[in-house]
C-alpha positions in Angstrom: 154.0 83.2 68.1 151.9 81.1 70.3 149.8 79.4 67.6 150.7 79.3 63.7 149.9 82.8 62.2 149.4 84.2 65.7 151.8 87.0 67.2 151.6 87.8 70.9 153.8 90.7 72.5 154.7 89.7 76.1 156.2 92.5 78.6 158.2 91.2 81.5 159.9 93.3 84.2 163.2 92.1 85.5 164.9 92.9 88.8 168.9 92.9 88.2 170.9 93.2 91.2 173.5 96.3 91.1 171.9 97.2 87.8 172.5 101.0 87.1 170.4 103.5 88.1 171.2 105.2 85.2 169.5 102.2 83.0 166.3 102.0 84.7 163.6 101.4 82.3 166.2 99.6 79.8 164.3 97.5 77.3 165.1 94.4 75.8 163.0 93.0 72.6 163.7 89.3 72.2 162.7 87.5 68.7 163.4 84.0 67.9 162.4 80.7 66.1 161.2 82.5 62.9 162.0 79.1 60.5 162.1 81.0 57.8 161.4 79.0 54.8 158.8 80.5 52.7 156.8 83.7 52.1 154.6 83.4 54.6 157.0 82.3 57.2 158.7 85.8 55.9 155.5 87.8 56.3 154.8 86.7 59.7 158.4 87.1 60.9 158.2 90.6 59.4 155.3 91.2 61.4 157.0 90.0 64.9 160.0 92.3 63.9 158.0 95.6 63.5 155.6 94.9 66.8 158.9 94.8 68.6 160.5 97.9 67.1 157.3 99.5 67.7 158.2 99.3 71.4 161.3 101.1 70.7 163.4 98.9 72.9 167.2 99.7 73.8 168.6 96.4 72.4 167.2 93.3 70.1 168.5 90.0 71.1 168.0 87.4 68.3 167.8 83.8 70.0 168.3 81.5 67.2 166.5 79.3 64.8 166.1 82.3 62.6 165.8 80.2 59.0 164.4 76.3 58.9 167.5 75.4 57.4 170.5 76.9 55.5 170.2 77.3 51.7 171.2 79.7 49.1 168.8 82.2 49.7 168.8 82.5 53.2 170.5 85.4 53.5 168.0 87.2 51.1 165.1 85.9 53.9 167.1 87.3 56.8 167.9 90.5 55.1 164.0 90.8 54.4 163.0 90.3 57.8 165.9 91.8 59.9 166.4 95.0 57.7 164.6 97.2 59.5 166.7 96.9 62.7 169.3 98.7 60.8 167.4 101.7 61.3 167.4 101.4 65.2 169.1 104.7 66.8 172.4 104.2 68.1 174.0 102.8 70.3 172.1 99.6 69.9 173.2 95.9 69.3 171.5 93.3 67.0 173.2 90.0 66.8 172.0 86.5 66.2 173.4 83.4 67.7 172.0 80.2 65.4 173.1 76.5 65.1 173.6 77.5 61.2 177.3 77.8 60.3 176.8 81.5 59.2 175.3 83.4 61.9 174.6 87.1 61.0 175.7 90.4 62.6 173.5 93.2 61.7 174.7 96.2 63.5 177.3 95.9 66.7 177.8 98.6 69.3 177.7 98.2 73.0 175.4 101.0 74.8 176.9 103.5 76.9 176.7 101.8 80.8 178.5 104.7 82.6 
C-alpha cells in the first residue's frame, strides 16, 4: 500500500549465496501492515492477498501489523482476509509474526529443500 486505497505489486530478484539450484525461481510473497479495523481495511487487504496469490508464490510471509489493535472480532477479520491462503497448494507455509499476543498460524509445512 503506497497511498490510501492504492495497491502496488513490486517484484525483486534476490541473489542468495549457496541457494540450491533446484530452487531457482522460488517465489516469496510478502504481505503486511494491513491494520485491519473496518470493512474498508478488510476489502483492501483482501485485494492485496488476491494480488499476491495471483502470482502463485511458493511461500507467503506475513510480516505483521495485521490488525490495528486486538479486539474480539480480530480473528474473524483475519479469517476473512487470510482464508484464501488455505487454498495454496502444499507444500506451503503461511505464518504471521505480529506484535499482538495471539499470532496466527494458518497452514504450516516446510517445502522440501532436497
